[in-house]
N, C-alpha and C positions, 0 to 999 in steps of 0.2 A: 507494500502501499502505500504509496506516495504523500510527501506531507500534506499537499495540495488536496489531496481524499480525504484527509481526517476529517473524521465529521465531527470534531467541534471548534476544530477552524476552519469550517464549510458555516455551521452556523453563525460565525461573528462575520461572516461577510466580508473578508478582507477585500473583496475588488466591488465592494461599493465605495472604497474609499477615493475613488474618483467624483463622489458627489460633494468631495473637499473646494472646489475649483471656486467652488458657491462662496469660496472664500474670495476668491482672487475682487471682485466688482467691490471691496471692501477695502481690501489692500493699497487700488491702484486710487480709489479715490480719497484716504486717507493721507497718500504718500504726495497728492494733487493737492489740498486743503493744506496741509502743515509738510513741509518741507525740511522742520527740523528733524524727522522721527528716521532720514536716512542718516545712515552711520556703519562701520563696518561690523557691528549689531543684531544688522536691523535678517541678514538672510538663515542666521544661526533663531534669529526670534518667529522668523518665519515658519520653518521647517522643524519645526520644536510642535508648533501649535498645531502646522498638520497631522501630526503624531497626536497628539495630544485630540484634534477634534477625533481622526478617525477611534483610539479607543472609547470615547464615551460612543459615537455610531457604532460601536462593534456591541458596544454593551446593551443597546435598544436593538440590536437584531437579534440576537441571542434573548432574548425576552421576548421578542415578538416573537420568533421560532420557537418558543416553550408554549407561550399561552394562545400561537392560532392553530396547535397540533391535531387537537381536532378538527373542527373548517380544514383545515389545507385536507383533510383525509381525503372529503366532498368536490377537492379539484382536480384536473384530469389529469395538471401538472404538476403542480405542492405536494400533491399525492407521496412522490419521491423523492421529499428531503427529508433530512437526515432523522428531526425528532419525530414527525408520524411515521416514518418507514421502522422507526420501532431503533435505531442506530444511536440512540443517545441516551446514556442512563441524567434523568431526570436534575438529581439531586450534584453530581458533577457541572449542570447545563446553566444552575442558578448560579452555583458559587462562582460558572465564568462571568456570567452576569454581573453580579457586586464587586468581585478584582477589576474586571475591566473596567467598569463601572467609575471603583474607586482611584485608579492611577492616571485616568482622563480628569476628573474632574477634580481629586487636588494636585494632581502635579499642574497644575493648570491658573495654583496662587504663582509658579514659576516665573507666570507672564504678567501678573498686576493686576491687582483686584473685578476689574474691568470683563479684562478677560474670563479671571476665576467663575464669579456670577455670570455673563454668559452660560459658559460650560457647565455649569448647575442646570441651568434654566432649561437646556437640551437636556441634558439628561433627566430634567425630570419632566417634559413634555412628553416622553418615550414612556415615562411611566403612568402619567393619565390619557396616552395612546390605548393602553394595553391594558389596564388591569383598572378589575367593577372594583367597587360599582360605579367608578367615571367610564372610563372606558369607552375614550373618545372613539373610536373608532368605530363602536357599533352606531354610532349616530348619524343621521341623515344631513347633507355638508359640513353637521361640524368635525364628518369624522376629516374632511375634502383640507377643513379652514387651523383643524389643530396639528397635522400631520404636513402642512406648506407653513406653519408659522420656524419651522426650523431652515427653511430657505431665507429670513432675515435676522435668524438667530447666529449663523454661518455667515451673514456680510457682517454682526456683527463680531465677531471670531475674529477677521479677517482683519476688519479695520482696528482693530487694541492689541492685533498681534506685531500690530506695527509701533507699539508705544505711545500712541498719540494717546490724547488728553482732551482732544475734542469730542463735539460731540459727532453723529454722523449727522444728517439731513434726515430729519422723516420724512420728508417725498420720497426719498430714495427709499427707508425700508422700510414702508406701503406698499410703493411699485413693486419692490422684490417679496416680499408677502403674497402679492397679489398674482404674478408671474407662474410665482409658486405653487402656489392652489390651481392655478389653470394648467398644471402641468398634470397636481395631479387628480386635476377633472378627465382632465382624457386616459387620462392612465384607469381612472374609475370606469368610464366609458369601453374603451377599446375591455373589459373584464368581459364589462354586461353582458356586449355584443359577443364575446367569444363563446363566454355560457352559453348561451341562446334558450336559457332556461328560467324563467321568470324567478319558479319554485327552485329548481336546484341553486339560483343565483342568492336567492335566501335563506337558507342555507349553507353555503357557503362564507357569504357577508351580512349582519343583520342591516346592513344600512339600505338593500339593494332590495330589499323588502318594501323598501318606503321610493324610491330609484327606477324610473324608465327611464330609456334612450332619452324622450324627450326632455325632460328634465335635467339629465345629465348636459345634454346640448342647453337651453338655456342655462346653467350653472357656469358652461364654460364660456358662455358668451360672457355674463359679469363678471368673472371676473380677468377676463382678457381683457374688457373696454375698460375695468376698474384700475388695472396696470397699465392702460393707457393716458389713465386721468393722472393720476398721482406721479407717473415719468416724465409729462410734459409741462407737471409743476414744477419738478426738477430737475429739466435740462435748460427749461426759460428760468431759472433763478441764480441755478450754480455754474452752468457750461451749455451755452446756444450750442457751439460747433458739434454737439454728439443728434442736433438737429438731422443733420445729415444721413445719421444708419439707421434714420427711421425706416428707412423703405430696406431695407437688408432684416431690421428685426421683426416686421411686419410675414417678410419671407422665412426668418424661422418658422414665425406662429401660425399660420400656416400648410406650412409641409408638417409640423406635427402635428397642424389637424388632421394632414391628408393622410399622416403613413397610421392614425388613431383607425379610423375606419379600415387598414390592411386584416386580413385573416391570422388571426393569436399575431395580433401587432406590436412588434418589441414595446413601444411605449409599454406594457402590462411586466419588463422586465429592462428599467432601465442601464442596467448594468450588461446590457445587446441591444446600444443604441450606436455605439460603437461601427459595430455592422452594418451600419445605412449607410455608407459615403456618398450619400447625394446630404443627410442630415452636418453630418458630420463635416466636411466641406463647408457647409452653409454657414455655421455653428464659425467654424474656426473664421471664415474668411470678415463674419460680423464682430466677432471679439477683436479682431488684430485692428481691424475700421475704429473701433469704440477705444481702447488702450491709444492709438494714436491721435485719435481728435477728441484725447483729454488735455495729450502735451501740447497739441498746433494749436496755434490760435490763428484766425481766421474774423478778424476784426470785422468785414460785413456786413454779415451775420447779423450781428447783434441789432446793428441798427437798420438791418430789413428786417430784423423782428423786434421792432422798439416800439414803444408805444407813438400812433398817429398822430403829427404835432397838431395843435388844433389853429386855425384857419383863423 
């Protein structure tokens, strides 16, 4: 048995650590707004931050695997996961959950109080999402809203990983929350369509007893509209140059919805999205353009989008 086939490593979902890329906008914005954080210590701080957030995330994934085992048995694919297939000792899994969480959260103290607080909230949200009687995962709409809160939390973790003492723009935080909700709602939509049986879907996920394709599509439209409004406020207030990235961002959103309609859509398994070359290429181009626009000044844009002078 290879190292990566170990069931206890599998339930930690180290391959999902790629989601820490969502810390990147927080890092870039902090570097843009607080030039004083540039130093020789910056790279080691960021590498440590990525590791610690990965540990907190893995703690969450372990808990998720254990508490979802019964419902995963009713899913055509997830029934093969290590816990529902009986390859994991539940007591050891709980110890793994606590050890990973403690290492990630308390290790975060090395990067300051704000980073530690954000990491602790990230871990706590994983508990609220999975553990009864709260278990927001079972509640329609709240399942998406609470899970997608991990997005702005990762943005804050990236922001504070730089060591800045500044407070991040609230409009960016909310925009990040809403785009995360959009991604999560599309995932729910794809899952619901893949199961293709309302009764079986409800047995697999409690929130699916309320959801329909129409309701999920309406929620997708709401989240992406809210993202656009909050992001518009942010870029006008902080960085007008990012207006030039809007066509690319809109293309990413449209492409994501497009693949959400595919049979057995990869949006159900975000760790496999890298296989969609079209989406990855578009996302890479968009990211490069946005980062460049953060540091390339285009003065005439501010004039074009400034208030119209009175006659």
